[in-house]
C-alpha positions in Angstrom: 15.8 5.8 -15.2 13.0 3.1 -15.3 14.6 1.5 -12.4 14.0 3.8 -9.8 10.6 5.6 -10.9 9.5 1.4 -10.8 10.2 1.6 -6.9 9.0 5.4 -6.2 5.8 4.8 -7.9 5.0 1.2 -6.2 5.8 3.3 -2.7 3.3 6.4 -4.5 0.5 3.4 -5.0 1.0 2.3 -1.7 0.6 6.0 -0.1 -2.5 6.2 -2.7 -4.0 3.0 -1.1 -3.4 4.0 2.5 -4.8 7.4 2.7 -8.5 6.5 0.9 -8.7 4.0 3.6 -8.2 6.2 5.5 -10.1 8.4 3.8 -13.6 5.9 4.5 -12.4 5.7 8.5 -14.0 8.9 8.6 -16.6 8.7 6.2 -18.0 5.9 8.4 -17.6 7.9 11.8 -20.4 10.3 9.4 -22.5 7.6 10.0 -22.3 8.9 13.9 -24.0 5.9 16.4 -24.4 3.0 13.9 -20.1 3.2 12.8 -19.6 1.5 15.5 -19.7 -2.2 14.4 -18.8 -1.7 10.7 -16.0 1.0 11.8 -15.0 -2.4 13.7 -14.9 -5.1 11.3 -13.5 -2.4 8.6 -10.4 -1.5 10.9 -9.8 -5.4 10.5 -9.9 -5.3 7.2 -8.1 -2.7 6.6 -5.4 -3.6 8.7 -5.4 -7.2 7.0 -5.5 -5.6 3.3 -2.7 -2.3 4.4 0.0 -5.4 5.2 -0.4 -7.6 2.0 -0.1 -4.6 0.2 2.3 -3.7 1.5 4.5 -6.8 1.4 3.5 -7.3 -2.0 5.3 -3.6 -3.0 8.2 -4.9 -0.4 8.6 -8.5 -2.6 7.9 -6.4 -6.2 10.7 -3.2 -4.8 13.8 -6.0 -3.6 12.9 -7.7 -7.7 13.0 -5.4 -9.1 16.5 -2.9 -7.4 17.4 -7.7 -8.0 17.4 -6.5 -11.6 19.2 -3.3 -11.9 21.7 -4.6 -10.0 21.8 -7.3 -12.7 21.4 -4.9 -15.6 24.5 -3.5 -13.9 27.3 -6.3 -13.1 26.6 -6.9 -16.9 28.3 -3.6 -18.6 
């Protein structure tokens, strides 16, 4: 059960991080005309952070699944 819950919790954390970033986009958009430079900077930052988080969470999921596979062969 714990081997299924770890990748599931990682996916929910990644979704939450991506959703929070999109909410920041909306809040910056509500600033009006002054939002354009800030919106561009946030977009670049957000794309880099999400790509990094997706890579890290993917690697953690692979490690968790490998651990589940290794413990399954021992029995």
